[in-house]
GUKOL-729625 format. One line per field, with one value per residue (C-alpha): x, y, z; residue number from 1. Coordinates in steps of 0.05 Angstrom, whole numbers, plus 5000, padded with zeros to 4 digits. Last residue first. Layout:
x (X,...)
y (Y,...)
z (Z,...)
num (NUM,...)
This chain:
x (9186,9205,9183,9106,9096,9109,9062,9010,9016,9020,8952,8919,8947,8924,8856,8851,8860,8810,8752,8766,8753,8693,8665,8679,8633,8576,8585,8587,8527,8480,8515,8488,8423,8406,8428,8383,8323,8340,8342,8321,8356,8407,8418,8468,8495,8556,8571,8646,8667,8606,8613,8563,8545,8503,8511,8591,8601,8573,8619,8679,8651,8650,8718,8742,8705,8735,8809,8804,8763,8823,8879,8843,8833,8910,8924,8880,8913,8984,8955,8922,8986,9031,8980,8977,9050,9057,9006,8943,8925,8966,8910,8867,8790,8814,8850,8785,8751,8804,8796,8719,8731,8784,8736,8669,8709,8738,8671,8641,8704,8696,8629,8644,8696,8650,8596,8650,8669,8597,8600,8653,8631,8568,8503,8497,8489,8413,8378,8313,8288,8207,8186,8153,8116,8071,8125,8186,8234,8205,8234,8191,8231,8247,8297,8345,8384,8374,8442,8479,8441,8447,8521,8535,8490,8532,8601,8580,8559,8623,8676,8635,8645,8715,8728,8694,8741,8799,8774,8768,8844,8870,8840,8862,8939,8933,8907,8967,9013,8984,8983,9062,9068,9037,9073,9142,9189,9221,9293,9338,9351,9421,9423,9503,9513,9556,9599,9602,9673,9717,9731,9800,9804,9871)
y (7550,7562,7638,7611,7570,7620,7673,7622,7611,7694,7697,7646,7673,7743,7715,7677,7753,7786,7726,7729,7805,7800,7745,7786,7843,7798,7816,7883,7883,7844,7880,7947,7920,7891,7961,7998,7952,7953,8029,8045,7995,8005,8068,8061,8120,8155,8188,8185,8144,8102,8080,8054,7981,7974,8040,8046,7973,7995,8057,8013,7967,8027,8046,7975,7950,8011,8007,7925,7940,7991,7946,7890,7936,7953,7873,7858,7920,7894,7818,7836,7878,7819,7776,7820,7826,7749,7741,7697,7643,7613,7583,7647,7650,7649,7716,7750,7712,7737,7814,7804,7789,7844,7900,7875,7859,7932,7964,7924,7930,8014,8007,7972,8017,8077,8038,8038,8104,8130,8085,8119,8188,8173,8208,8183,8107,8124,8135,8178,8221,8236,8280,8252,8301,8270,8279,8319,8292,8219,8189,8172,8122,8125,8074,8078,8011,8010,8036,7993,7927,7945,7963,7897,7853,7892,7876,7804,7796,7826,7781,7726,7741,7754,7692,7657,7693,7672,7603,7599,7624,7573,7517,7559,7551,7481,7462,7498,7466,7402,7422,7435,7367,7325,7367,7334,7364,7321,7303,7319,7253,7220,7182,7138,7108,7060,7056,6989,6961,6973,6903,6914,6873,6843)
z (7140,7217,7195,7169,7223,7273,7240,7246,7318,7333,7290,7322,7396,7371,7345,7407,7454,7407,7415,7495,7495,7448,7498,7561,7529,7549,7623,7611,7569,7624,7678,7641,7624,7697,7728,7674,7696,7777,7771,7852,7886,7828,7847,7900,7943,7940,8005,7990,8044,8041,7964,7929,7928,7852,7824,7849,7814,7747,7751,7759,7713,7654,7665,7670,7607,7575,7592,7575,7499,7491,7504,7463,7401,7401,7408,7352,7309,7323,7311,7244,7214,7222,7190,7131,7124,7132,7079,7093,7044,6995,6941,6953,6977,7056,7033,7019,7075,7114,7086,7099,7174,7185,7156,7194,7256,7259,7248,7307,7349,7340,7364,7426,7443,7426,7475,7534,7528,7528,7597,7628,7607,7641,7631,7566,7591,7616,7685,7677,7735,7745,7806,7870,7923,7972,8025,7985,7938,7919,7854,7804,7743,7685,7652,7591,7579,7506,7485,7540,7510,7436,7447,7477,7426,7373,7407,7418,7336,7312,7361,7331,7274,7277,7312,7259,7203,7243,7252,7176,7172,7212,7164,7106,7132,7156,7086,7046,7096,7075,6999,7006,7050,6989,6938,6958,6909,6863,6874,6809,6779,6759,6704,6698,6635,6625,6563,6527,6526,6468,6434,6392,6325,6308)
num (202,201,200,199,198,197,196,195,194,193,192,191,190,189,188,187,186,185,184,183,182,181,180,179,178,177,176,175,174,173,172,171,170,169,168,167,166,165,164,163,162,161,160,159,158,157,156,155,154,153,152,151,150,149,148,147,146,145,144,143,142,141,140,139,138,137,136,135,134,133,132,131,130,129,128,127,126,125,124,123,122,121,120,119,118,117,116,115,114,113,112,111,110,109,108,107,106,105,104,103,102,101,100,99,98,97,96,95,94,93,92,91,90,89,88,87,86,85,84,83,82,81,80,79,78,77,76,75,74,73,72,71,70,69,68,67,66,65,64,63,62,61,60,59,58,57,56,55,54,53,52,51,50,49,48,47,46,45,44,43,42,41,40,39,38,37,36,35,34,33,32,31,30,29,28,27,26,25,24,23,22,21,20,19,18,17,16,15,14,13,12,11,10,9,8,7,6,5,4,3,2,1)
């Protein structure tokens, strides 16, 4: 009597294939963020440099009357005020910092994985530190500039911008322009925090 053996049932188990589209999309998003980072650092460099140039070239000499029929030449320049010197130093540091970090960001953009988490964290901390320095320098220089425009009747400090109008105009332009580096640094901090949060979620 012949026995019939049933055919063996074959069960194939396939491992789920990784979704390469998601990984590519994530890499593209990170590279887009790095590109925005580079653009903001170029903006930080350009605006800081123009602010330094405006402040350094703000020298003006006027003939100040000291007696009837007698006047002496007196110059007004940024180096006469410690607040303006601190302001120029802060903007110079921002220029140098933007060059170094911009080059590092551009190099990272060429790599497949983009910026590393450690690099983003260091950028976040240094950007926040530089933003604090910029804010303090703008506050110090702005207070001196305000006294130059308005004076202070309580301390008998007279305004000087009615005589040194060109000097004060360049100082005001530099201080107004310095808002852009501060905004760029703030956006860089937000950008680094956003990218870090996406990396942590993954």
